[in-house]
Steps between C-alpha positions, in 0.01 A plus 500: 500500500143438367483138599659342814460155652575365843512121466307277746820317612654831604190589700475159671871507590444842670254342743759271646629799705207740503128509542452806271639569153424822321484453119442865391546848654750756582632330810749624764591163633690243287301201400597144440377517139572808287169676488348681210532877557174693515432829677117460496431164662652217714420143429617198702432163643490391866542139570460369860677165548392498866237677713583876499359807667602829345566805715191732525533799261328733251598671176487878467470516117466169333201289448572125519327253262545138588409167345537184700665225286489234775435457869322755719554811710309694759519883523395691804387861452652667806260790492175300501607153634355339194672177385509412128589155380623449141595190312608357174341688202390804708600852389491791737610857555648677803470886480744746628494575879333165576672372816523123482658184638540193285565134557534220244507125504791292365478465122336845440611679190378852412549703191491877589496836323568832671402822324651741504836332567738616781582392841223661719463220759460621853517246775282556806490395862255223568228573756484246778148390415647362171825357624376138512334508151833429315614209725315236301273455203 
């Protein structure tokens, strides 16, 4: 199909049970909303209705492009110890093999793109020196 639409009410309904909704990609896991099939890219939204700290990880192939629609997040580069803070209107990229840890305040909404698509997320053990970083914002 040359033109496909996912309506906003479907997307918002999906966030009642999930923090993340993929909108496009060739996804292995079922989604709340039927996504648009695409082998080249993954596109989705993350919506944090409460403080959330994601598990530390990296990607082996994909580059992540993210645009903060609302709220703010902090990212900790686990290789360098550098903390990055992003907020509404910021656009940023995370390259493959960047080991990072993320935390976001309540009300944060992020639009993300992963290229190429495909599940290449590798979770990692958190070093003790960073274990307290995710406990609070």
